[in-house]
VEXSETOR-104551 format. One line per field, with one value per residue (C-alpha): residue number from 1; residue in one letter; z, y, x. Coordinates in steps of 0.5 Angstrom, whole numbers, plus 500, padded with zeros to 3 digits. Each point is the difference from the previous one (the first is absolute). Layout:
<pts>
seq <- [NUM/...]
type <- [a/...]
pz <- [Z/...]
py <- [Y/...]
px <- [X/...]
</pts>
This chain:
<pts>
seq <- [1/2/3/4/5/6/7/8/9/10/11/12/13/14/15/16/17/18/19/20/21/22/23/24/25/26/27/28/29/30/31/32/33/34/35/36/37/38/39/40/41/42/43/44/45/46/47/48/49/50/51/52/53/54/55/56/57/58/59/60/61/62/63/64/65/66/67/68/69/70/71/72/73/74/75/76/77/78/79/80/81/82/83/84/85/86/87/88/89/90/91/92/93/94/95/96/97/98/99/100/101/102/103/104/105/106/107/108/109/110/111/112/113/114/115/116/117/118/119/120/121/122/123/124/125/126/127/128/129/130/131/132/133/134/135/136/137/138/139/140/141]
type <- [m/n/a/d/d/e/n/p/l/a/r/a/r/v/a/t/r/l/p/a/q/n/l/d/r/a/r/r/f/y/s/q/k/l/g/l/e/p/i/d/e/r/p/g/g/l/l/y/r/c/a/g/a/d/f/a/l/f/q/s/a/g/a/s/p/g/t/f/t/q/m/g/w/e/v/d/d/i/e/n/v/v/s/q/l/k/r/r/g/v/v/f/e/e/v/d/l/p/g/l/r/t/r/d/g/i/a/e/i/d/g/n/y/p/s/k/g/a/m/g/e/r/g/a/w/f/r/d/s/e/g/n/m/l/g/v/g/q/p/v/v]
pz <- [550/498/493/497/502/496/494/497/495/506/502/493/497/494/494/494/493/494/493/495/492/500/506/498/499/506/504/497/502/507/500/497/501/507/503/502/498/501/506/496/493/497/493/498/507/504/507/504/507/503/508/501/494/494/493/494/492/496/493/497/493/503/501/506/498/505/501/508/505/501/505/504/505/506/501/505/495/494/497/501/497/494/499/500/495/495/500/498/494/504/497/505/498/500/502/500/502/505/507/497/497/500/500/498/500/507/502/507/502/505/506/502/504/507/502/496/505/494/497/493/495/495/494/493/495/494/495/500/493/499/502/507/504/506/506/505/506/507/505/502/508]
py <- [454/507/502/501/493/498/504/500/505/505/499/500/506/503/500/504/498/504/498/503/498/503/498/504/506/500/499/506/504/498/502/506/503/497/499/493/494/493/496/493/498/493/498/504/504/506/501/506/502/507/500/493/498/497/501/496/502/493/499/500/499/504/507/504/504/506/502/499/500/494/502/506/503/504/506/505/506/499/507/498/493/503/505/496/495/505/502/493/500/497/502/501/498/506/498/505/495/502/499/499/506/501/506/500/492/500/498/502/493/500/495/495/493/502/495/505/506/504/505/499/499/503/496/500/495/498/495/496/498/494/503/498/506/502/505/504/502/504/499/507/500]
px <- [481/499/498/507/502/494/502/507/499/499/507/503/504/496/505/498/501/500/500/505/500/508/503/507/495/497/507/502/493/501/507/500/493/499/507/499/504/499/502/500/498/499/498/494/499/503/499/500/499/498/499/500/495/501/497/503/499/499/501/493/497/494/499/497/494/503/493/500/506/504/505/501/505/498/505/500/501/496/502/508/499/496/505/506/496/498/508/501/495/494/494/494/493/495/493/494/494/494/503/507/504/508/504/507/499/498/493/496/496/495/500/505/500/499/506/505/497/499/495/501/506/504/501/504/500/505/501/507/503/495/494/499/496/504/499/502/496/501/495/497/499]
</pts>
């Protein structure tokens, strides 16, 4: 018996859930600003799929604090993605902290996971209409 047989979560797909106080407003944001349409819906929820991974927006009375990245996309050309999203009206966070500073919305981040074969990452962050902090990142090889 290997470790995966002993741990069913190691074989399970991960699915992100993001709260939305106003599901109609969130649907418009994801459609108009991000160019994403739900692949399915149910009362109180919208299901999206990007490159085979699912995430859902769910109607919630609670709100995200928006103080940390809740979900991100790994992209091949961050400048192009950030530029396209800005043209759609997405506002990117500007960060100026020791060790993390954005220029035109994009930060250079030292280090990356060895399994990704990258030396670092470039990242950019924005909030959706519900205050969820989302990010895009590009590994630096």
